GUKOL-181784 format. One record per atom (N, C-alpha, C): y, x, z. Coordinates in steps of 0.2 Angstrom, whole numbers, plus 5000, padded with zeros to 4 digits. Layout:
// residues N
YXZ;...
This chain:
// residues 85
499650045001;500350004999;500750075000;501050044996;501850064994;502250035001;502850095002;503250075007;503450005002;503649994998;504049944995;503749874995;502949874994;502549824993;502349815003;502749855008;502449835016;503349795016;503849825014;504349795015;504249725012;504349735010;503949655006;503649595008;503249625012;502849595016;503149565022;503549615024;503749615033;504549575031;504549575026;505249505023;505149455022;504649455019;504349365018;503949345024;503949395029;503549335034;503849355042;504649385039;505049365045;505149325050;505049265049;505049225052;504549215058;504249215053;503149215058;503249285063;503549355060;503249395067;503849405072;504449365070;504949355075;504549315081;504349255078;504149195083;503449225087;503149275084;502449325088;502749355094;503449375094;503749405099;504349375104;504149305105;504449265109;504349295113;503749245117;503349265123;503249335125;503049375123;503149455124;503649485126;504249485124;504849475126;505149435133;505149375133;505049325138;504749365144;504249375145;503649435149;504149495153;504349505147;504449595147;505149595152;505449535148;506149505152;506049505161;505449435161;505449435169;505349495172;504749525168;504749575172;505049645175;505449655172;506149695174;506649645178;506649595175;507249555179;506849525187;506449545189;506249495193;505849555201;505849625196;505549665201;505849665208;506449675206;506749705213;507249615216;506849565213;507049525217;506449495222;505949505221;505349475226;504849545228;504549515231;503849575234;503349565231;503449625223;502849595221;502149615222;502049635229;501249645230;501149575233;501249515234;501349465235;501549405232;501949405227;502249355222;501749345219;501449295217;500949265212;500949265204;501549225204;501949235199;502149295196;502249325199;502749415195;502049435195;501449415198;501049485197;500549455191;500549365191;500149365184;500549355179;501149375178;501549375172;501649455169;501749515174;501549595173;500749585172;500249555175;499649585173;499449535166;499649505164;499849475155;500249515152;500849515156;501049575147;500749635148;500449685154;500149725154;499449735152;499349695151;498449655151;497949685155;498149665163;497749695167;497149665167;497049605164;496549545165;495849565167;495749645163;494949675164;495149685171;495649695176;495649755180;495349705186;495149735192;494749695195;495249675203;495049615207;495649615212;495949685216;495249695218;495549755224;496049815220;495849795213;496249885208;496949845208;497149775208;497449755207;498149745212;497649725217;498049735223;498349795226;498049845225;498149925227;498749945221;498649925215;499149925211;500049905211;499949835215;500649805215;500849825224;500549855227;500449885232;501049975233;500849965229;501150035226;501950035220;501649975218;502249975213;502949935219;502549895223;503349865230;503549935234;503049965235;503250005240;503750075236;503550085229;503850135227;504550105222;504550055223;505150035216;505550065217;506050055223;506650095224;506650155223;506250205222;506150255220;506450265210;507050285211;507150305203;506850335197;506350375201;506150425196;505250395195;505350335197;504450335198;504650285190;503950255186;503950245182;503450185180;503350135177;502650095177;501850155177;502050195172;501450235169;501250285177;501650305180;501350335186;501250305191;501550225193;501150175198;500550175194;
């Protein structure tokens, strides 16, 4: 496939592709906006949204509990990233 062919496909499907991004962008905004407004180790809605966005569904409950406890403990540290947690 040439660059021109790919550009044509993307241009023709722009609306469809953008529609597919609405939910993930909303989930990401909630993840960032609510991080410092709740106790992420206990807030079920935050945890569910985060786990859905970052696809943590395969992780067991104990692993998730530990992960969100670390995230809560470290969220005020400016040098901590989601990757590090």
